[in-house]
Rosetta silent file (secondary structure, phi, psi, omega in degrees, C-alpha in Angstrom):
SEQUENCE: XXXXXXXXXXXXXXXXXXXXXXXXXXXXXXXXXXXXXXXXXXXXXXXXXXXXXXXXXXXXXXXXXXXXXXXXXXXXXXXXXXXXXXXXXXXXXXXXXXXXXXXXXXXXXXXXXXXXXXXXXXXXXXXXXXXXXXXXXXXXXXXXXXXXXXXXXXXXXXXXXXXXXXXXXXXXXXXXXXXXXXXXXXXXXXXXXXXXXXXXXXXXXXXXXXXXXXXXXXXXXXXXXXXXXXXXXXXXXXXXXXXXXXXXXXXXXXXXXXXXXXXXXXXXXXXXXXXXXXXXXXXXXXXXXXXXXXXXXXXXXXXXXXXXXXXXXXXXXXXXXXXXXXXXXXXXXXXXXXXXXXXXXXXXXXXXXXXXXXX
SCORE:     score description
SCORE:     0.000 S_00000001
   1 L     0.000  135.857 -177.491    7.229    4.916   15.077 S_00000001
   2 L   -70.621  131.800  175.657    7.605    8.381   13.516 S_00000001
   3 L   -73.613  125.668 -178.827    8.256   11.175   16.023 S_00000001
   4 L  -118.398  130.040  175.112    5.530   13.777   15.578 S_00000001
   5 L   -79.469  127.052  179.881    5.664   17.274   17.017 S_00000001
   6 L   -77.716  141.746 -179.782    2.342   18.049   18.664 S_00000001
   7 H   -62.822  -35.658  178.108    0.673   21.311   17.714 S_00000001
   8 H   -58.453  -43.703  179.423   -0.034   21.940   21.401 S_00000001
   9 H   -63.712  -41.473  178.880    3.713   21.820   22.170 S_00000001
  10 H   -61.960  -44.471 -177.833    4.416   24.149   19.263 S_00000001
  11 H   -64.357  -32.725 -177.544    1.737   26.594   20.430 S_00000001
  12 H   -90.449   -0.633 -174.099    3.174   26.658   23.964 S_00000001
  13 L   -79.966   -7.753  178.870    6.799   26.998   22.845 S_00000001
  14 L    88.226   10.229  179.518    6.633   30.788   22.606 S_00000001
  15 L   -62.055  143.725  178.712    7.121   30.990   18.837 S_00000001
  16 L   -87.734  -33.204 -179.804    6.262   34.372   17.303 S_00000001
  17 L  -130.189  145.730 -175.853    5.497   33.027   13.827 S_00000001
  18 L   -78.955  148.843  178.780    4.121   29.637   12.805 S_00000001
  19 L   -59.302  151.461 -173.458    6.254   27.206   10.738 S_00000001
  20 H   -60.543  -26.510 -179.755    5.783   27.416    6.975 S_00000001
  21 H   -62.050  -22.006 -177.598    4.166   23.935    6.835 S_00000001
  22 H   -94.775   -7.646 -177.301    1.121   25.414    8.585 S_00000001
  23 L   -83.362  126.296 -176.142    0.747   28.447    6.290 S_00000001
  24 L   -73.346  158.087  177.559   -2.067   27.980    3.767 S_00000001
  25 L   -60.960  154.880 -174.836   -1.667   28.606    0.021 S_00000001
  26 H   -52.473  -43.199 -175.928   -2.136   32.192   -1.189 S_00000001
  27 H   -66.360  -24.118  176.958   -5.554   31.556   -2.792 S_00000001
  28 H   -82.235  -36.493 -174.653   -6.885   30.277    0.550 S_00000001
  29 H   -57.647  -31.872 -178.453   -5.436   33.072    2.697 S_00000001
  30 L   -61.007  -24.171 -175.498   -7.683   35.645    1.042 S_00000001
  31 L  -104.906    3.358 -179.005  -10.753   34.017    2.622 S_00000001
  32 L   -93.103  112.571 -177.287   -9.443   33.422    6.176 S_00000001
  33 L  -118.665  175.176  178.871  -10.872   36.090    8.509 S_00000001
  34 L   -65.659  122.240 -172.607  -11.186   36.685   12.257 S_00000001
  35 H   -65.289  -35.132 -178.492  -13.542   34.001   13.565 S_00000001
  36 H   -72.296  -35.432  174.747  -15.050   36.155   16.330 S_00000001
  37 H   -67.031  -40.516  179.977  -15.838   38.987   13.902 S_00000001
  38 H   -62.051  -40.193 -176.550  -17.350   36.465   11.487 S_00000001
  39 H   -67.643  -26.951 -178.018  -19.583   35.033   14.216 S_00000001
  40 H   -75.901  -17.055 -176.804  -21.006   38.480   15.040 S_00000001
  41 L   -61.808  132.151  179.074  -22.305   39.015   11.497 S_00000001
  42 L  -100.524  -21.050 -176.850  -26.116   39.065   11.368 S_00000001
  43 L   -86.336  168.948  176.625  -26.493   39.417    7.605 S_00000001
  44 L    81.034  176.047 -176.025  -26.152   36.715    4.979 S_00000001
  45 L   -66.497  146.334  178.599  -27.107   33.030    5.100 S_00000001
  46 L  -124.908  140.679  177.023  -27.205   31.211    8.461 S_00000001
  47 L   -56.151  129.507 -176.532  -26.895   27.474    9.119 S_00000001
  48 L   -67.396  150.678  174.294  -30.468   26.200    9.692 S_00000001
  49 E  -108.956  127.241 -178.825  -31.699   25.066   13.113 S_00000001
  50 E  -114.573  121.449  178.986  -33.924   21.973   13.138 S_00000001
  51 E   -90.477  114.307 -176.347  -36.134   21.270   16.147 S_00000001
  52 H   -89.701    7.211 -178.165  -36.549   17.495   16.466 S_00000001
  53 H   -47.440  -40.855 -173.053  -39.196   17.748   19.197 S_00000001
  54 H  -107.989   19.520 -175.872  -41.905   16.445   16.815 S_00000001
  55 L   -64.314  -24.333  178.141  -39.884   14.049   14.652 S_00000001
  56 L  -121.970   26.527 -179.329  -41.888   11.092   16.075 S_00000001
  57 L   -59.667  145.121  176.848  -45.137   12.928   16.852 S_00000001
  58 L   -71.487  -24.188  179.470  -48.341   10.853   16.654 S_00000001
  59 L   -79.503  114.154 -173.603  -49.926   13.769   14.779 S_00000001
  60 H   -58.808  -39.660 -178.625  -49.143   13.174   11.109 S_00000001
  61 H   -66.147  -45.706 -179.326  -49.317   16.875   10.171 S_00000001
  62 H   -65.445  -44.037  178.967  -46.967   17.984   12.965 S_00000001
  63 H   -62.721  -43.330 -179.012  -44.573   15.099   12.261 S_00000001
  64 H   -61.356  -38.161  179.522  -44.673   15.823    8.518 S_00000001
  65 H   -64.571  -43.132  178.846  -43.766   19.487    9.052 S_00000001
  66 H   -62.987  -44.175  179.944  -40.708   18.532   11.133 S_00000001
  67 H   -64.655  -37.494 -179.884  -39.592   15.974    8.516 S_00000001
  68 H   -64.699  -40.210  178.741  -40.055   18.499    5.716 S_00000001
  69 H   -65.681  -40.191  177.654  -37.816   21.028    7.507 S_00000001
  70 H   -63.264  -46.803 -179.575  -35.160   18.352    8.031 S_00000001
  71 H   -59.847  -45.008 -178.957  -35.347   17.295    4.376 S_00000001
  72 H   -61.255  -44.737  179.495  -35.055   20.903    3.151 S_00000001
  73 H   -64.232  -38.183 -179.540  -31.972   21.526    5.326 S_00000001
  74 H   -67.932  -33.616 -179.240  -30.389   18.245    4.141 S_00000001
  75 H   -81.401  -38.160 -173.482  -30.942   19.168    0.482 S_00000001
  76 H   -85.220  -48.236 -175.947  -30.026   22.846    0.688 S_00000001
  77 L  -106.004  -44.760 -173.113  -27.214   22.934    3.261 S_00000001
  78 L    77.273   11.018  176.190  -26.323   19.377    4.275 S_00000001
  79 E  -151.793  147.900 -177.744  -25.552   20.730    7.757 S_00000001
  80 E  -162.662  156.986  169.366  -27.777   21.929   10.604 S_00000001
  81 E   -88.354  125.869  176.316  -28.010   22.651   14.341 S_00000001
  82 E   -98.888  128.985  173.321  -30.220   20.023   15.999 S_00000001
  83 E  -121.907  160.904 -173.494  -32.206   21.048   19.088 S_00000001
  84 L    49.862   47.347 -173.959  -34.547   18.899   21.223 S_00000001
  85 L   -87.751   -8.216  176.034  -32.534   15.967   19.887 S_00000001
  86 L    91.224   -6.897  176.415  -33.155   13.684   22.867 S_00000001
  87 L   -86.538  122.554 -177.104  -29.524   13.404   24.035 S_00000001
  88 L   -57.249  132.715 -178.123  -29.426   14.488   27.706 S_00000001
  89 H   -61.772  -37.877  179.766  -27.620   17.809   28.116 S_00000001
  90 H   -61.321  -36.687  179.008  -25.936   16.562   31.336 S_00000001
  91 H   -67.970  -42.427  177.338  -24.461   13.644   29.347 S_00000001
  92 H   -59.041  -40.473  179.500  -23.157   15.996   26.644 S_00000001
  93 H   -66.474  -37.478  177.497  -21.523   18.081   29.386 S_00000001
  94 H   -64.305  -42.261  178.919  -19.918   14.970   30.905 S_00000001
  95 H   -61.184  -44.130 -178.762  -18.493   13.980   27.518 S_00000001
  96 H   -67.507  -41.649  179.866  -17.079   17.461   27.009 S_00000001
  97 H   -62.170  -43.384 -179.393  -15.655   17.648   30.533 S_00000001
  98 H   -63.163  -43.955  178.967  -13.954   14.240   30.101 S_00000001
  99 H   -65.099  -41.172  179.004  -12.432   15.253   26.743 S_00000001
 100 H   -64.000  -40.529  179.712  -11.267   18.598   28.103 S_00000001
 101 H   -66.845  -38.948  177.320   -9.656   16.886   31.094 S_00000001
 102 H   -61.504  -48.839 -178.667   -7.857   14.402   28.845 S_00000001
 103 H   -71.605  -14.039  174.353   -6.455   17.181   26.674 S_00000001
 104 H   -77.605  -14.237  175.873   -5.598   19.073   29.867 S_00000001
 105 L   -65.715  157.727  177.792   -3.043   16.346   30.722 S_00000001
 106 L   -70.371  158.707 -173.302    0.540   17.144   29.794 S_00000001
 107 H   -58.247  -38.578 -179.402    1.678   16.059   26.338 S_00000001
 108 H   -59.389  -39.293  179.204    3.943   13.290   27.762 S_00000001
 109 H   -66.808  -43.497 -179.629    0.921   11.710   29.461 S_00000001
 110 H   -66.484  -30.681 -178.898   -1.165   11.908   26.264 S_00000001
 111 H   -61.117  -21.838  177.548    1.709   10.355   24.278 S_00000001
 112 L   -61.752  -20.543 -179.163    1.040    7.060   26.089 S_00000001
 113 L  -105.306   15.192 -174.067   -2.049    6.861   23.838 S_00000001
 114 E   -60.924  139.518  174.283   -0.250    7.860   20.623 S_00000001
 115 L   -84.380  177.253  178.642   -1.419    6.246   17.406 S_00000001
 116 E  -139.430   84.377 -173.811    0.953    4.994   14.702 S_00000001
 117 H   -60.232  -37.723 -178.299   -0.446    5.964   11.330 S_00000001
 118 H   -61.258  -31.297 -179.779    2.519    4.547    9.412 S_00000001
 119 H   -92.758    5.298  178.701    1.780    1.123   10.921 S_00000001
 120 L    82.272    7.802  178.047   -1.950    1.456   10.191 S_00000001
 121 E   -92.861   93.871 -171.321   -2.865    1.987   13.869 S_00000001
 122 L   -91.678  -15.261  179.164   -5.167    4.971   13.487 S_00000001
 123 L   -78.230  143.811  177.687   -6.931    4.877   16.874 S_00000001
 124 E   121.891 -166.062 -177.102   -5.469    7.012   19.639 S_00000001
 125 E   -82.263  131.751 -176.850   -3.805   10.394   20.163 S_00000001
 126 E  -156.407  176.699  173.280   -2.438   11.975   16.999 S_00000001
 127 E  -140.730  154.951 -176.797   -1.623   14.942   14.798 S_00000001
 128 L   -67.377  133.947  171.422   -1.985   15.223   11.057 S_00000001
 129 L   -95.759  145.139  179.290    0.966   13.981    9.030 S_00000001
 130 L   -61.081  123.963 -179.604    1.596   15.746    5.721 S_00000001
 131 L  -128.508   21.583  175.000   -0.085   13.618    3.064 S_00000001
 132 L  -135.185  171.779 -171.424   -0.047   15.851    0.030 S_00000001
 133 L   -61.127  -28.763 -176.943    2.569   17.245   -2.301 S_00000001
 134 L   -83.285   -7.909 -178.659    2.749   20.622   -0.547 S_00000001
 135 L    67.555   27.101 -174.023    3.502   19.033    2.841 S_00000001
 136 L   -70.667  137.585  177.736    0.662   21.051    4.325 S_00000001
 137 L  -118.635  161.017 -179.465   -0.181   20.645    8.029 S_00000001
 138 L  -114.337  149.543 -175.172   -3.251   21.562   10.093 S_00000001
 139 L   -84.783   68.685  178.705   -3.317   23.394   13.438 S_00000001
 140 L  -159.722  150.881  162.992   -4.789   20.586   15.538 S_00000001
 141 E  -112.077  165.597 -177.822   -4.098   17.513   17.631 S_00000001
 142 E  -152.972  168.236  169.430   -6.794   14.878   18.059 S_00000001
 143 E  -130.075  125.136 -173.338   -7.940   11.680   19.740 S_00000001
 144 E  -124.480  131.051  174.937   -9.649    9.122   17.471 S_00000001
 145 E  -161.318  154.149  177.672  -11.396    5.875   18.412 S_00000001
 146 E   -78.175  129.799 -175.598  -14.288    3.593   17.487 S_00000001
 147 E  -114.874  -10.778 -179.970  -17.106    4.006   20.034 S_00000001
 148 E  -162.337  142.953    2.351  -19.933    1.785   18.682 S_00000001
 149 L   -68.182  155.756 -174.616  -20.930   -1.095   18.285 S_00000001
 150 H   -61.618  -33.577 -177.783  -19.654   -2.065   21.725 S_00000001
 151 H   -74.513   -9.174  179.134  -18.318   -5.454   20.587 S_00000001
 152 H  -102.654   -1.240 -179.093  -16.043   -3.759   18.044 S_00000001
 153 L   -76.021  156.960  170.909  -14.461   -1.299   20.526 S_00000001
 154 L  -123.229   91.009 -174.403  -10.943   -1.644   21.908 S_00000001
 155 H   -65.299  -16.692  178.751  -11.190   -0.123   25.394 S_00000001
 156 H   -65.978  -19.654 -179.412   -7.451   -0.636   25.963 S_00000001
 157 H   -91.563  -10.074 -175.173   -6.906    2.349   23.645 S_00000001
 158 L   -81.169  150.206  177.627   -9.345    4.659   25.476 S_00000001
 159 L   -58.671  134.003  175.182   -8.130    7.245   28.007 S_00000001
 160 L   -86.184  -21.882  178.866   -8.018    5.927   31.600 S_00000001
 161 L  -120.347  128.693    1.853   -7.892    9.538   32.838 S_00000001
 162 L   -75.910  164.936 -173.450  -10.288   11.078   33.644 S_00000001
 163 L   -65.270  -24.180 -177.570  -12.123    8.152   35.260 S_00000001
 164 L   -85.978   -4.147 -172.814  -15.505    9.147   33.732 S_00000001
 165 H   -56.928  -51.125 -174.297  -14.197    9.132   30.145 S_00000001
 166 H   -65.734  -46.179 -177.028  -15.171    5.555   29.237 S_00000001
 167 H   -65.405  -48.159 -177.973  -18.595    5.578   30.897 S_00000001
 168 H   -63.220  -44.648 -177.450  -19.661    9.019   29.587 S_00000001
 169 H   -67.412  -39.354  179.065  -18.405    8.372   26.048 S_00000001
 170 H   -63.666  -44.892 -179.486  -20.016    4.904   25.889 S_00000001
 171 H   -63.951  -42.012  179.738  -23.377    6.251   27.058 S_00000001
 172 H   -63.020  -42.031  179.448  -23.175    9.140   24.585 S_00000001
 173 H   -60.962  -40.596  178.379  -22.405    6.756   21.698 S_00000001
 174 H   -62.811  -41.570  178.795  -25.541    4.726   22.536 S_00000001
 175 H   -64.300  -41.381  179.864  -27.665    7.888   22.509 S_00000001
 176 H   -66.870  -33.498 -179.800  -26.237    8.974   19.164 S_00000001
 177 H   -65.616  -38.584  176.158  -26.926    5.546   17.681 S_00000001
 178 H   -66.646  -41.508  178.536  -30.611    5.909   18.607 S_00000001
 179 H   -63.175  -40.228  178.969  -30.659    9.455   17.222 S_00000001
 180 H   -59.116  -42.969  178.943  -29.079    8.240   13.969 S_00000001
 181 H   -59.151  -45.887  178.425  -31.913    5.709   13.513 S_00000001
 182 H   -57.710  -43.265 -175.860  -34.545    8.459   13.939 S_00000001
 183 H   -73.548  -39.614  176.272  -32.782   10.648   11.382 S_00000001
 184 H   -58.641  -40.900  179.575  -32.193    7.849    8.873 S_00000001
 185 H   -60.986  -51.080 -177.468  -35.947    7.103    9.021 S_00000001
 186 H   -63.118  -39.572 -179.149  -36.942   10.717    8.426 S_00000001
 187 H   -70.968  -32.095  174.977  -34.373   11.149    5.635 S_00000001
 188 H   -63.664  -48.642  179.971  -35.561    7.897    3.968 S_00000001
 189 H   -60.523  -36.899  178.306  -39.162    9.133    3.996 S_00000001
 190 H   -60.814  -24.488  178.261  -37.906   12.455    2.577 S_00000001
 191 L   -96.929    4.176 -178.693  -36.670   10.548   -0.482 S_00000001
 192 L    78.016   22.221 -178.640  -39.950    8.625   -0.852 S_00000001
 193 L  -102.825  168.870  172.244  -38.351    5.395    0.430 S_00000001
 194 L   -61.248  145.197 -174.494  -39.398    2.891    3.094 S_00000001
 195 L   -54.903  -34.117 -175.849  -38.471    4.274    6.551 S_00000001
 196 L   -92.872    7.328 -171.013  -35.749    1.692    7.266 S_00000001
 197 H   -65.649  -51.896 -175.506  -34.129    1.831    3.814 S_00000001
 198 H   -63.092  -40.358 -179.754  -31.193    4.223    4.337 S_00000001
 199 H   -63.312  -40.635  176.807  -30.145    2.606    7.601 S_00000001
 200 H   -59.963  -44.503 -175.725  -30.136   -0.819    5.925 S_00000001
 201 H   -64.348  -23.574 -179.326  -28.062    0.545    3.030 S_00000001
 202 L  -103.352   10.091  172.517  -25.333    1.810    5.394 S_00000001
 203 L   120.243  -12.847  177.600  -25.014   -1.378    7.422 S_00000001
 204 H    64.920 -169.253 -176.594  -27.911   -1.429    9.890 S_00000001
 205 H   -62.491  -31.527 -175.625  -27.522   -2.006   13.624 S_00000001
 206 H   -75.645  -40.742 -165.606  -24.844   -4.676   13.165 S_00000001
 207 H  -110.374  -20.616 -179.359  -22.436   -2.969   10.798 S_00000001
 208 L   -65.403  128.151 -177.427  -22.757    0.827   11.006 S_00000001
 209 E  -102.741  139.184  172.877  -19.669    2.117   12.845 S_00000001
 210 E  -110.276  117.238 -178.464  -19.518    5.190   15.066 S_00000001
 211 E  -113.592  126.908  179.477  -16.026    6.695   15.190 S_00000001
 212 E  -100.711  135.974  173.440  -15.272    9.600   17.542 S_00000001
 213 E  -127.858  113.902  173.931  -12.624   12.216   16.815 S_00000001
 214 E   -89.139  117.050 -179.998  -11.943   14.839   19.475 S_00000001
 215 E   -96.231  126.135 -179.313  -10.320   17.777   17.684 S_00000001
 216 E  -116.122  112.865 -177.505   -8.095   19.992   19.837 S_00000001
 217 E  -108.466  100.464  179.708   -7.187   23.347   18.265 S_00000001
 218 L   -64.741  164.034  173.537   -4.589   25.207   20.358 S_00000001
 219 L   -58.824  146.990 -176.126   -4.358   29.003   20.336 S_00000001
 220 L  -127.394  127.131 -177.756   -2.491   30.168   17.235 S_00000001
 221 L   -63.885  -29.483 -178.685   -0.251   33.242   17.090 S_00000001
 222 L  -129.376   68.595 -174.719   -1.104   33.820   13.411 S_00000001
 223 H   -63.818  -21.480  179.681   -4.643   32.495   12.914 S_00000001
 224 H   -73.205   -7.061 -178.591   -5.039   34.428    9.665 S_00000001
 225 H  -108.711  -12.174 -170.649   -2.399   32.140    8.086 S_00000001
 226 L  -122.880  169.394  170.453   -3.533   28.703    9.277 S_00000001
 227 L  -131.565  144.172  174.373   -6.496   26.320    9.361 S_00000001
 228 L   -71.463  -45.081  174.191   -7.454   23.860   12.093 S_00000001
 229 E  -137.738  131.391 -178.144   -8.884   21.527    9.456 S_00000001
 230 E   -74.246  165.995 -177.222   -8.580   22.161    5.728 S_00000001
 231 E   -58.409  129.890 -179.183  -11.581   22.269    3.407 S_00000001
 232 E  -161.467  166.115  167.071  -13.138   18.826    2.986 S_00000001
 233 L  -111.776  150.122  179.530  -16.415   16.946    2.863 S_00000001
 234 L   -76.043  140.552  178.391  -17.112   14.146    5.375 S_00000001
 235 L   -82.686  -13.435 -173.688  -17.034   10.610    3.971 S_00000001
 236 L   -64.074  179.728  168.343  -19.536    9.388    6.588 S_00000001
 237 L   -83.553  -53.658  173.904  -23.298    8.858    6.276 S_00000001
 238 E  -133.335  150.372  171.913  -23.979   11.306    9.134 S_00000001
 239 E  -127.533  133.377  176.608  -21.630   13.250   11.427 S_00000001
 240 E  -112.148  133.685 -175.438  -22.650   14.599   14.860 S_00000001
 241 E  -129.727  130.653  166.569  -20.589   17.388   16.444 S_00000001
 242 E  -106.197  160.006  175.586  -20.354   18.904   19.913 S_00000001
 243 E  -150.375  168.849 -176.601  -18.042   21.850   20.657 S_00000001
 244 L   -93.521   30.104  175.107  -16.851   23.937   23.596 S_00000001
 245 L    67.346   19.727  171.008  -18.779   27.038   22.413 S_00000001
 246 L  -105.180  123.084 -176.256  -15.737   28.525   20.634 S_00000001
 247 L   -68.024  157.884  179.140  -16.617   29.238   16.973 S_00000001
 248 L   177.843  -30.459 -178.898  -14.553   27.841   14.115 S_00000001
 249 E   -69.452  126.762  175.843  -16.682   25.671   11.804 S_00000001
 250 E  -123.597  140.525  179.508  -17.150   27.254    8.361 S_00000001
 251 E  -113.703  141.630  177.119  -19.342   26.004    5.523 S_00000001
 252 E   -92.713   99.701 -171.909  -18.872   26.783    1.827 S_00000001
 253 E  -125.426  126.620  179.880  -22.390   27.881    0.876 S_00000001
 254 L    49.709   44.832  173.075  -23.437   29.674   -2.322 S_00000001
 255 L    80.452    5.474 -179.303  -19.838   30.516   -3.184 S_00000001
 256 E  -136.145  153.188  175.350  -18.903   31.995    0.217 S_00000001
 257 E   -83.296  124.657 -177.406  -17.505   30.772    3.532 S_00000001
 258 E  -117.403  129.040  179.704  -20.190   31.024    6.246 S_00000001
 259 E   -80.356  140.299  173.424  -19.408   30.630    9.966 S_00000001
 260 L   -86.402  120.578  177.707  -21.629   28.342   12.055 S_00000001
 261 L   -69.401  160.043 -178.462  -22.737   30.249   15.146 S_00000001
 262 L   -95.198  120.687  176.776  -22.545   28.487   18.520 S_00000001
 263 L  -112.554  123.733 -179.929  -25.872   27.384   20.044 S_00000001
 264 L   -59.117  143.061  173.073  -25.838   25.987   23.603 S_00000001
 265 L    65.766    7.219  177.464  -27.050   22.377   24.017 S_00000001
 266 L   -92.921  164.074  171.622  -27.374   21.822   20.253 S_00000001
 267 E  -119.958  129.932  175.236  -25.672   19.146   18.166 S_00000001
 268 E   -82.178  132.762  176.878  -24.335   20.060   14.727 S_00000001
 269 E  -122.791  130.647  173.579  -25.181   17.395   12.144 S_00000001
 270 E  -105.151  140.946  162.460  -23.571   16.955    8.736 S_00000001
 271 E   -80.855  131.304 -179.843  -24.858   14.870    5.856 S_00000001
 272 L   -99.891  176.394 -178.867  -21.782   12.966    4.614 S_00000001
 273 H   -53.663  -37.022 -175.869  -20.701   11.714    1.187 S_00000001
 274 H   -57.603  -45.877  178.443  -22.300    8.309    1.833 S_00000001
 275 H   -74.374  -31.104  175.560  -25.839    9.755    1.927 S_00000001
 276 H   -61.789  -41.483  179.655  -25.055   12.149   -0.913 S_00000001
 277 H   -66.780  -50.792 -177.877  -24.103    9.132   -3.047 S_00000001
 278 H   -59.261  -36.843 -178.399  -27.122    6.989   -2.038 S_00000001
 279 L   -86.698    3.182 -178.117  -29.503    9.906   -2.713 S_00000001
 280 L    56.380   38.895  174.989  -27.732   10.633   -6.035 S_00000001
 281 L    89.737   -1.821  178.364  -26.947   14.167   -4.888 S_00000001
 282 L   -66.844  -44.020  172.338  -30.405   15.063   -3.542 S_00000001
 283 L   -91.042  147.835 -168.369  -28.922   15.305   -0.040 S_00000001
 284 L  -111.956  131.853  171.358  -25.806   17.423    0.153 S_00000001
 285 L   -99.588  105.455 -168.720  -22.399   16.751    1.662 S_00000001
 286 L   -86.934  142.511  175.218  -21.154   20.312    2.168 S_00000001
 287 L   -68.465  133.258  179.897  -17.554   21.464    1.946 S_00000001
 288 E  -148.117  165.231 -179.413  -16.386   22.758    5.340 S_00000001
 289 E  -151.841  172.267  179.828  -13.244   23.717    7.250 S_00000001
 290 E  -122.083  125.590  175.883  -12.114   24.801   10.734 S_00000001
 291 L   -88.785  159.064  174.699  -10.674   28.199   11.633 S_00000001
 292 L  -120.230  174.044 -179.215   -8.384   28.833   14.612 S_00000001
 293 L  -147.973  169.907 -176.895   -7.831   31.904   16.785 S_00000001
 294 L   -97.574   -4.705 -173.812   -5.237   33.428   19.123 S_00000001
 295 L  -100.980  -37.261 -172.441   -7.492   33.907   22.166 S_00000001
 296 L  -135.582  141.146  170.687   -9.192   30.597   22.972 S_00000001
 297 L   -69.484  136.292  174.714   -8.542   26.885   22.604 S_00000001
 298 E  -111.307  136.364  175.535  -11.294   25.286   20.528 S_00000001
 299 E  -129.231  136.168  172.901  -12.345   21.661   21.031 S_00000001
 300 E  -131.391  150.562  179.431  -14.928   19.733   19.031 S_00000001
 301 E  -115.942  103.653 -179.918  -16.228   16.171   19.390 S_00000001
 302 E  -102.251  131.168  173.689  -17.130   14.683   15.988 S_00000001
 303 E  -117.017  116.992 -177.923  -18.814   11.284   15.726 S_00000001
 304 E   -96.067  124.170  176.108  -18.805    9.830   12.217 S_00000001
 305 E   -94.207  109.532 -169.866  -21.479    7.235   11.374 S_00000001
 306 E  -122.214  143.614  172.935  -19.787    5.106    8.712 S_00000001
 307 L   -72.059  163.987  176.277  -20.712    2.022    6.682 S_00000001
 308 L   -61.935  149.676 -170.851  -18.362   -0.985    6.828 S_00000001
 309 L   -62.951  -41.620 -171.126  -15.289   -0.438    4.643 S_00000001
 310 L  -122.424   -9.554 -172.124  -15.622   -3.340    2.190 S_00000001
 311 L   -79.423  -23.372 -172.560  -18.939   -5.143    2.696 S_00000001
 312 L  -121.956  134.818  173.878  -21.222   -2.654    0.953 S_00000001
 313 E   -92.904  120.647  179.408  -20.974   -1.113   -2.504 S_00000001
 314 E   -88.877  127.455  176.069  -22.105    2.504   -2.362 S_00000001
 315 L  -160.249  161.955  178.802  -23.933    3.808   -5.401 S_00000001
 316 L   -56.262  135.282  178.518  -27.074    5.852   -6.104 S_00000001
 317 L   -64.270  144.267 -176.681  -30.193    3.894   -5.142 S_00000001
 318 H   -53.482  -35.435 -179.649  -32.186    2.714   -8.186 S_00000001
 319 H   -66.870  -17.327 -177.524  -35.177    4.856   -7.105 S_00000001
 320 H   -93.862   -1.010 -174.106  -32.961    7.965   -7.319 S_00000001
 321 L  -119.107  132.485  171.736  -31.913    7.316  -10.922 S_00000001
 322 L  -153.060 -173.482 -175.961  -33.902    7.833  -14.138 S_00000001
 323 L   -60.038  -38.278 -179.028  -33.466    9.180  -17.672 S_00000001
 324 L   -75.654  -33.942 -179.778  -33.599   12.820  -16.474 S_00000001
 325 L  -124.806   83.317  178.327  -31.279   12.241  -13.517 S_00000001
 326 L   -66.727  166.478  179.754  -28.678    9.595  -14.386 S_00000001
 327 L   -60.689  128.253 -179.543  -26.316    8.255  -11.701 S_00000001
 328 L   -91.645  -10.621 -173.702  -23.821   10.954  -10.666 S_00000001
 329 L  -132.025  134.022  176.688  -21.540    8.574   -8.791 S_00000001
 330 L   -75.996  157.410  179.112  -19.886    5.290   -9.869 S_00000001
 331 L   -65.889  131.905  175.721  -20.201    2.200   -7.623 S_00000001
 332 E  -150.513  149.763  169.226  -17.468    2.043   -4.957 S_00000001
 333 E   -73.424  167.699  178.496  -16.987    0.460   -1.556 S_00000001
 334 H   -60.198  -41.731  179.210  -16.528    2.892    1.333 S_00000001
 335 H   -61.726  -42.682  179.226  -12.786    2.063    1.355 S_00000001
 336 H   -65.675  -35.827  177.896  -12.536    2.769   -2.388 S_00000001
 337 H   -62.699  -44.014  178.817  -14.356    6.072   -1.921 S_00000001
 338 H   -63.247  -45.094  179.344  -11.815    7.153    0.723 S_00000001
 339 H   -59.027  -43.256 -179.428   -8.912    6.080   -1.507 S_00000001
 340 H   -60.996  -42.862  179.581  -10.380    8.005   -4.429 S_00000001
 341 H   -65.904  -41.532  179.193  -10.658   11.176   -2.333 S_00000001
 342 H   -63.496  -41.281  179.908   -7.086   10.829   -1.053 S_00000001
 343 H   -61.023  -46.235  179.497   -5.817   10.297   -4.594 S_00000001
 344 H   -63.736  -39.834 -179.394   -7.590   13.418   -5.824 S_00000001
 345 H   -63.419  -43.129  179.449   -6.339   15.397   -2.848 S_00000001
 346 H   -64.528  -26.035  178.076   -2.759   14.347   -3.489 S_00000001
 347 L   -83.316    6.712  178.619   -3.180   15.487   -7.056 S_00000001
 348 L    66.291   26.372 -177.540   -4.009   18.947   -5.649 S_00000001
 349 L   -92.908   -5.234 -177.746   -7.503   18.778   -7.107 S_00000001
 350 L  -114.980   11.261 -171.769   -9.362   19.553   -3.880 S_00000001
 351 L   -75.319  -23.130  177.248   -7.392   22.548   -2.651 S_00000001
 352 L  -118.082  144.282 -172.448   -9.850   25.168   -3.846 S_00000001
 353 H   -55.241  -34.864 -177.356  -13.602   24.980   -3.189 S_00000001
 354 H   -60.929  -21.760 -176.423  -14.602   25.133   -6.860 S_00000001
 355 H  -102.292   32.194  179.946  -12.904   21.771   -7.355 S_00000001
 356 L   -53.371  131.650  177.320  -14.894   19.968   -4.678 S_00000001
 357 L   -65.945  122.172 -178.690  -14.641   16.220   -5.078 S_00000001
 358 L   -86.388  -17.328 -175.551  -18.062   14.976   -6.161 S_00000001
 359 L  -133.265    0.000    0.000  -17.403   11.294   -5.539 S_00000001
């Protein structure tokens, strides 16, 4: 197994300047600013907030208004803050407390859960390995594991400490799975499809996988030179994100990087590539990245709702294609889509926002 230096260890080692592998290319550095100053800005575009209180209202007009707002945000931004989402706030707090306690363990303890990417064992505690020609690294450690369906989980890989980790995370995954169904229905209707269509297309109750990645971004002595996560679009159908109220998520919107402000008790939701492909680009998978800072550790909990890797061919739905709007994406399995993105990334074609991978 390859020995990997954890970013947390590096951050605590007392270094004055970060290693060159973490320094972003010159064209990126120009756009990396102080995250706390960015969050204070009141002008310019703001990530939309969608209130899901009435998403299943019996009143057709009230329900329709909520669905229309969701559809508009999915088409325009592809990311939004969800409020009144139905996930108990106490449960969200338990999940965050459990994750914080796990990352509060010393590195040696966390290493017992280390993954082995070279051997194809991707679940567990890890740090990014350089996978592109520049050898670029990101300022984060993480914990990654499949959390739903329950029969596909491997609980032997989950943290035993703290004791509430397994119960809180399992309960949270069930709540998110129910929330995903509600959103798939509303997004299907937004495209003029049958309510259960999108969920069926991504694997339904049996096959849709929920994968959790806890991102741990240590304090960084030179945050203006690094990124916690480099610019990318999510490959998932939907992604749900919690965070510890430290800002860092940035979206590339209308040619500029926009910081997502922190709203208590909300869940950030991204539309991923999978829905962008199925909708033939009507719904948007937005380019985003993570900033770091020198004052506070940032932690986020991302849950990716993904179709099975090889069972389903992803392509624009026939209803989304006509003479005026031909298919923008070729047919690929989910695994092939990921491979295609990695190939393009290695070719240095995704390093600047203008060259966003469309497929």
